[in-house]
C-alpha positions as a LaTeX table, in Angstrom:
\begin{tabular}{lrrr}
\hline
Residue & $x$ (\AA) & $y$ (\AA) & $z$ (\AA) \\
\hline
Ala1 & 85.11 & 33.79 & 105.16 \\
Ser2 & 88.33 & 32.79 & 102.76 \\
Arg3 & 88.47 & 36.33 & 100.87 \\
Val4 & 87.27 & 40.00 & 100.95 \\
Leu5 & 87.07 & 42.03 & 98.29 \\
Tyr6 & 86.06 & 45.49 & 97.63 \\
Gly7 & 85.79 & 46.55 & 93.78 \\
Asp8 & 84.43 & 49.04 & 91.38 \\
Tyr9 & 82.24 & 48.30 & 88.75 \\
Asp10 & 82.04 & 50.08 & 85.15 \\
Ala11 & 78.44 & 49.50 & 83.47 \\
Asp12 & 79.72 & 50.96 & 80.15 \\
Lys13 & 82.80 & 49.29 & 79.89 \\
Gln14 & 81.19 & 45.95 & 81.39 \\
Leu15 & 84.49 & 45.80 & 84.09 \\
Val16 & 84.94 & 45.10 & 87.73 \\
Thr17 & 88.10 & 46.27 & 89.33 \\
Phe18 & 89.15 & 44.81 & 92.61 \\
His19 & 91.29 & 46.54 & 95.26 \\
Ser20 & 91.44 & 45.63 & 99.10 \\
Asn21 & 91.63 & 42.27 & 99.81 \\
Tyr22 & 91.78 & 40.41 & 102.96 \\
Thr23 & 92.56 & 36.39 & 102.59 \\
Asp24 & 92.54 & 33.42 & 105.30 \\
Gly25 & 96.13 & 32.57 & 103.65 \\
Ile26 & 94.71 & 29.64 & 101.70 \\
Val27 & 93.24 & 31.37 & 98.88 \\
Ala28 & 95.10 & 33.70 & 96.61 \\
Glu29 & 94.52 & 37.47 & 96.95 \\
Leu30 & 92.59 & 38.86 & 93.95 \\
Asn31 & 93.29 & 42.32 & 92.35 \\
Gly32 & 93.31 & 43.60 & 88.76 \\
Thr33 & 90.64 & 44.33 & 86.19 \\
Phe34 & 88.20 & 41.90 & 85.25 \\
Pro35 & 85.46 & 41.55 & 82.34 \\
Ala36 & 82.45 & 41.28 & 83.98 \\
Ala37 & 81.19 & 38.47 & 81.54 \\
Leu38 & 83.80 & 36.28 & 83.78 \\
Phe39 & 81.67 & 36.24 & 86.34 \\
Gly40 & 78.26 & 36.32 & 84.41 \\
Val41 & 77.06 & 39.65 & 83.37 \\
Ser42 & 73.42 & 39.02 & 84.62 \\
Asn43 & 74.60 & 38.77 & 88.02 \\
Phe44 & 76.09 & 42.06 & 88.42 \\
Ser45 & 72.77 & 43.36 & 86.46 \\
Thr46 & 70.50 & 41.92 & 89.47 \\
Leu47 & 72.92 & 43.56 & 91.81 \\
Ser48 & 70.70 & 46.73 & 91.35 \\
Leu49 & 68.08 & 44.92 & 93.04 \\
Gly50 & 70.01 & 44.02 & 96.33 \\
Thr51 & 72.58 & 41.77 & 97.59 \\
Trp52 & 73.57 & 38.92 & 95.90 \\
Val53 & 73.74 & 35.28 & 97.97 \\
Ser54 & 74.91 & 31.97 & 96.72 \\
Ser55 & 76.04 & 29.02 & 99.01 \\
Asp56 & 77.09 & 26.81 & 96.05 \\
Leu57 & 78.17 & 28.57 & 93.17 \\
Gln58 & 78.95 & 24.88 & 91.20 \\
Arg59 & 74.85 & 24.33 & 92.14 \\
Asp60 & 73.35 & 27.42 & 91.34 \\
Pro61 & 71.77 & 28.08 & 87.91 \\
Arg62 & 72.99 & 31.33 & 88.13 \\
Thr63 & 76.59 & 30.63 & 87.77 \\
Ser64 & 76.74 & 26.98 & 87.07 \\
Gly65 & 76.99 & 27.22 & 83.19 \\
Pro66 & 79.98 & 26.15 & 81.45 \\
Asp67 & 81.03 & 29.51 & 80.75 \\
Val68 & 80.75 & 30.59 & 84.22 \\
Trp69 & 81.37 & 28.32 & 87.07 \\
Pro70 & 85.01 & 27.11 & 85.85 \\
Asn71 & 86.04 & 30.81 & 85.95 \\
Tyr72 & 84.74 & 30.87 & 89.61 \\
Ala73 & 86.70 & 27.80 & 90.35 \\
Ala74 & 89.77 & 29.19 & 88.82 \\
Leu75 & 89.46 & 31.72 & 91.39 \\
Gln76 & 88.78 & 29.39 & 94.35 \\
Ile77 & 85.16 & 30.95 & 95.22 \\
Arg78 & 82.55 & 28.44 & 95.89 \\
Ser79 & 79.67 & 30.47 & 97.74 \\
Ala80 & 79.49 & 34.16 & 98.14 \\
Val81 & 77.76 & 37.12 & 99.63 \\
Val82 & 77.79 & 40.54 & 97.25 \\
Val83 & 76.63 & 43.51 & 98.71 \\
Pro84 & 76.17 & 46.35 & 96.17 \\
Leu85 & 76.49 & 50.17 & 96.04 \\
Asn86 & 73.83 & 51.74 & 93.84 \\
Arg87 & 74.02 & 55.35 & 93.18 \\
Asn88 & 71.20 & 56.75 & 91.05 \\
Gly89 & 69.75 & 53.29 & 90.26 \\
Ala90 & 73.17 & 52.10 & 88.92 \\
Leu91 & 75.72 & 49.97 & 90.57 \\
Thr92 & 79.02 & 51.58 & 90.95 \\
Ser93 & 80.81 & 49.52 & 93.51 \\
Cys94 & 80.58 & 46.17 & 95.59 \\
Leu95 & 81.75 & 44.18 & 98.66 \\
Phe96 & 82.27 & 40.70 & 97.86 \\
Ile97 & 82.73 & 38.03 & 100.58 \\
Asn98 & 83.16 & 34.59 & 99.36 \\
Asp99 & 84.73 & 31.21 & 100.37 \\
Asn100 & 86.43 & 28.36 & 98.73 \\
Leu101 & 83.86 & 25.90 & 100.09 \\
Pro102 & 80.23 & 25.75 & 99.86 \\
Arg103 & 78.33 & 27.59 & 103.00 \\
Val104 & 75.11 & 28.25 & 104.13 \\
Trp105 & 74.78 & 32.08 & 104.96 \\
Ser106 & 72.63 & 32.79 & 107.56 \\
Ala107 & 69.99 & 35.77 & 107.34 \\
Asp108 & 71.83 & 37.26 & 110.62 \\
Ile109 & 75.37 & 36.99 & 108.53 \\
Val110 & 73.88 & 38.74 & 105.68 \\
Arg111 & 72.66 & 41.30 & 107.74 \\
Leu112 & 76.11 & 41.85 & 109.45 \\
Ile113 & 77.86 & 41.60 & 105.97 \\
Glu114 & 75.47 & 44.76 & 104.86 \\
Asp115 & 75.41 & 46.80 & 107.61 \\
Val116 & 79.77 & 46.38 & 107.32 \\
Ala117 & 79.21 & 47.42 & 103.95 \\
Glu118 & 76.94 & 50.22 & 104.72 \\
Arg119 & 79.77 & 51.71 & 106.89 \\
Ala120 & 82.63 & 50.85 & 104.31 \\
Trp121 & 80.36 & 52.98 & 101.59 \\
Ser122 & 80.18 & 55.87 & 103.94 \\
Ala123 & 84.06 & 55.71 & 104.18 \\
Val124 & 84.57 & 55.18 & 100.71 \\
Glu125 & 82.28 & 58.65 & 99.52 \\
Arg126 & 83.81 & 60.62 & 102.19 \\
Val127 & 87.25 & 59.57 & 100.92 \\
Arg128 & 85.71 & 60.37 & 97.13 \\
Ala129 & 84.28 & 63.50 & 98.39 \\
Glu130 & 87.96 & 64.64 & 99.96 \\
Asp131 & 89.71 & 63.72 & 96.95 \\
Ala132 & 87.13 & 65.79 & 94.39 \\
Leu133 & 87.60 & 68.71 & 96.64 \\
Arg134 & 91.33 & 68.68 & 96.74 \\
Leu135 & 91.49 & 68.22 & 92.81 \\
Ala136 & 88.93 & 71.07 & 92.25 \\
Asp137 & 91.50 & 73.17 & 94.71 \\
Arg138 & 94.52 & 72.02 & 92.41 \\
Arg139 & 92.52 & 72.95 & 89.45 \\
Lys140 & 91.74 & 76.54 & 90.61 \\
Asp141 & 95.16 & 76.84 & 91.83 \\
Glu142 & 96.78 & 75.94 & 88.55 \\
Phe143 & 93.94 & 77.90 & 86.56 \\
Leu144 & 94.84 & 81.16 & 88.55 \\
Ala145 & 98.79 & 80.73 & 88.45 \\
Met146 & 98.56 & 80.34 & 84.43 \\
Leu147 & 96.01 & 83.44 & 84.29 \\
Ala148 & 98.34 & 85.63 & 86.12 \\
His149 & 101.30 & 84.73 & 83.63 \\
Glu150 & 99.06 & 84.80 & 80.86 \\
Leu151 & 97.58 & 88.42 & 81.67 \\
Arg152 & 101.32 & 89.62 & 81.77 \\
Asn153 & 101.67 & 88.99 & 78.11 \\
Pro154 & 99.03 & 91.67 & 76.70 \\
Leu155 & 99.64 & 94.10 & 79.11 \\
Ala156 & 103.43 & 94.58 & 77.57 \\
Pro157 & 101.92 & 95.86 & 74.15 \\
Ile158 & 99.70 & 98.05 & 75.59 \\
Ser159 & 102.23 & 99.83 & 77.87 \\
Ala160 & 104.26 & 100.05 & 74.60 \\
Ala161 & 101.59 & 101.73 & 72.65 \\
Ala162 & 100.82 & 104.20 & 75.72 \\
Gln163 & 104.34 & 105.38 & 75.99 \\
Leu164 & 104.32 & 105.38 & 71.82 \\
Leu165 & 101.36 & 107.95 & 72.10 \\
Asn166 & 103.22 & 110.29 & 73.99 \\
Leu167 & 106.14 & 110.06 & 71.63 \\
Gly168 & 105.64 & 113.75 & 69.99 \\
Pro169 & 102.76 & 115.18 & 68.77 \\
Pro170 & 100.30 & 112.52 & 67.61 \\
Asp171 & 99.75 & 111.71 & 64.06 \\
Asn172 & 96.21 & 110.08 & 62.87 \\
Ala173 & 98.35 & 106.82 & 61.58 \\
Arg174 & 100.17 & 106.39 & 65.04 \\
Val175 & 97.07 & 107.05 & 66.90 \\
Glu176 & 95.10 & 104.24 & 64.44 \\
Arg177 & 98.11 & 101.64 & 64.92 \\
Thr178 & 98.08 & 102.04 & 68.53 \\
Ser179 & 94.55 & 102.04 & 69.06 \\
Ala180 & 94.03 & 98.90 & 67.29 \\
Ile181 & 97.03 & 97.00 & 69.22 \\
Ile182 & 95.10 & 98.37 & 72.54 \\
Ala183 & 91.86 & 97.10 & 71.41 \\
Arg184 & 93.13 & 93.37 & 70.12 \\
Gln185 & 95.26 & 93.13 & 73.61 \\
Val186 & 92.14 & 94.44 & 75.42 \\
Ala187 & 89.85 & 92.03 & 74.01 \\
His188 & 92.51 & 89.38 & 74.66 \\
Met189 & 92.40 & 90.29 & 78.20 \\
Thr190 & 88.62 & 90.43 & 78.19 \\
Gly191 & 88.56 & 86.62 & 77.27 \\
Leu192 & 91.24 & 85.63 & 79.85 \\
Ile193 & 88.72 & 87.37 & 82.43 \\
Asp194 & 85.62 & 85.60 & 81.37 \\
Asp195 & 87.49 & 82.35 & 81.87 \\
Leu196 & 88.30 & 83.56 & 85.50 \\
Leu197 & 84.65 & 84.35 & 86.22 \\
Asp198 & 83.37 & 81.04 & 85.01 \\
Val199 & 85.03 & 79.16 & 88.00 \\
Ser200 & 82.68 & 76.82 & 88.02 \\
Arg201 & 83.96 & 75.62 & 84.80 \\
Val202 & 87.77 & 75.72 & 85.89 \\
Thr203 & 87.34 & 73.79 & 89.09 \\
Arg204 & 85.58 & 70.95 & 87.06 \\
Gly205 & 88.08 & 70.51 & 84.26 \\
Leu206 & 85.52 & 71.91 & 81.74 \\
Val207 & 86.77 & 75.11 & 80.39 \\
Val208 & 85.57 & 74.76 & 76.79 \\
Leu209 & 87.94 & 75.26 & 73.42 \\
Ala210 & 86.51 & 77.33 & 70.69 \\
Arg211 & 86.54 & 75.44 & 67.21 \\
Glu212 & 86.59 & 77.93 & 64.12 \\
Glu213 & 88.90 & 78.35 & 61.29 \\
Val214 & 91.93 & 80.74 & 61.64 \\
Asp215 & 94.81 & 81.71 & 59.87 \\
Leu216 & 98.03 & 80.64 & 61.69 \\
Arg217 & 99.96 & 83.74 & 60.18 \\
Arg218 & 97.59 & 85.93 & 61.88 \\
Val219 & 97.98 & 84.10 & 65.41 \\
Ile220 & 101.94 & 84.45 & 65.18 \\
Gly221 & 101.36 & 88.25 & 64.10 \\
Asp222 & 98.93 & 88.13 & 67.39 \\
Ala223 & 101.52 & 86.46 & 69.75 \\
Val224 & 104.42 & 88.46 & 68.37 \\
Glu225 & 102.63 & 91.74 & 69.25 \\
Gln226 & 102.24 & 90.69 & 72.69 \\
Val227 & 105.83 & 89.68 & 73.23 \\
Arg228 & 107.42 & 92.57 & 70.93 \\
Pro229 & 108.07 & 94.64 & 73.85 \\
Leu230 & 110.11 & 92.22 & 75.64 \\
Ile231 & 111.83 & 91.11 & 72.38 \\
Glu232 & 113.00 & 94.91 & 72.29 \\
Ala233 & 114.07 & 95.59 & 75.68 \\
Arg234 & 116.32 & 92.46 & 75.65 \\
Arg235 & 117.73 & 93.84 & 71.99 \\
His236 & 116.93 & 90.66 & 70.38 \\
Gln237 & 116.50 & 90.15 & 66.48 \\
Leu238 & 113.21 & 88.66 & 65.53 \\
Ala239 & 113.18 & 87.08 & 62.10 \\
Leu240 & 109.68 & 85.81 & 60.64 \\
His241 & 109.66 & 82.97 & 57.97 \\
Leu242 & 105.80 & 82.82 & 57.63 \\
Ser243 & 104.05 & 81.41 & 54.49 \\
Thr244 & 102.70 & 83.69 & 51.67 \\
Glu245 & 99.30 & 81.76 & 51.15 \\
Pro246 & 96.88 & 81.27 & 53.79 \\
Ala247 & 97.16 & 78.77 & 56.36 \\
Ile248 & 94.17 & 77.64 & 57.89 \\
Val249 & 93.78 & 74.99 & 60.62 \\
Glu250 & 90.59 & 74.65 & 63.15 \\
Gly251 & 91.17 & 75.58 & 66.38 \\
Asp252 & 90.78 & 78.17 & 69.10 \\
Pro253 & 92.21 & 81.53 & 68.07 \\
Lys254 & 92.85 & 82.82 & 71.79 \\
Arg255 & 94.45 & 79.52 & 73.04 \\
Leu256 & 96.90 & 79.12 & 70.00 \\
Val257 & 97.79 & 82.84 & 70.57 \\
Gln258 & 98.83 & 81.79 & 74.00 \\
Val259 & 100.84 & 78.94 & 73.26 \\
Ile260 & 102.84 & 80.73 & 70.39 \\
Ala261 & 103.39 & 83.80 & 72.92 \\
Asn262 & 104.33 & 81.62 & 75.56 \\
Leu263 & 107.01 & 79.86 & 73.82 \\
Leu264 & 108.34 & 83.24 & 72.24 \\
Asn265 & 107.91 & 84.90 & 75.64 \\
Asn266 & 110.59 & 81.91 & 76.88 \\
Ala267 & 112.79 & 82.17 & 73.93 \\
Ala268 & 113.18 & 85.99 & 74.38 \\
Lys269 & 113.59 & 85.77 & 78.29 \\
Tyr270 & 116.24 & 82.49 & 78.32 \\
Thr271 & 117.96 & 83.89 & 74.78 \\
His272 & 121.18 & 85.59 & 75.86 \\
Glu273 & 120.53 & 89.61 & 75.24 \\
Gly274 & 121.17 & 90.48 & 71.78 \\
Gly275 & 120.09 & 87.15 & 70.66 \\
Arg276 & 118.15 & 85.95 & 67.52 \\
Leu277 & 114.81 & 84.38 & 67.23 \\
Ser278 & 113.16 & 82.80 & 64.72 \\
Ile279 & 110.01 & 81.83 & 63.44 \\
Trp280 & 109.09 & 79.34 & 60.81 \\
Met281 & 105.69 & 78.46 & 59.32 \\
Gly282 & 104.91 & 76.61 & 55.95 \\
Ile283 & 102.60 & 74.38 & 54.25 \\
Thr284 & 103.01 & 71.04 & 52.61 \\
Pro285 & 101.03 & 69.24 & 50.42 \\
Glu286 & 100.05 & 66.78 & 52.87 \\
Gln287 & 99.14 & 69.88 & 55.52 \\
\hline
\end{tabular}
């Protein structure tokens, strides 16, 4: 054979991507992504039925049309055997064997090519499964690292609220204020722990974002509440310049608080002690 190719087929986009090549040194390697129409889309459709064989593409009615044969000729493909890999009835990959001259492919040769292809598919599937496992492990590790970081933020205001309750005789206003802080942060932690329990979605990268209307002023307030103990411990001054009007956006309140809290936490951590931190939030006519 002049050329042996492995390719993946994207049925939705009608594209075929060629990867590994063997050539006899006469024909060029064929790499990259090509429209399936280049080779005749109907030819790819019939691959779901089994191996596709042609001894002379220039004379084969499936490929001899003026819109298809010139493409094969330009790629120096005159005869070919294509063995498909079908999963759940759909074509996913192919092994292409082609020659730059007409060639009669005997039944024994076709069976040999199919046997080689079957072994190749097993190796490909094994590699894909291993890659999927590695990706799932990496996503899980990244998520757990993020979660450990995120859980620290609500703990600081809870600890500060507990200390506040121990300062002198309790009064109703202070108890209500600190109880509200603790309740909000516990709710935030509960959401994070719910994400942790849903490990199956995490490993598949399917953590879902909620979509609801939320006032950014409240998002910033909740984030500041989480980071305030660190700000005070490092003797920073925090200035908030927020819109007096509601700033309504559509998003996930929990995630938005996480984003702002992380930014503020980093600012408090890496600003020299006794520094000044500012948050500005306004509304423009266009936004």
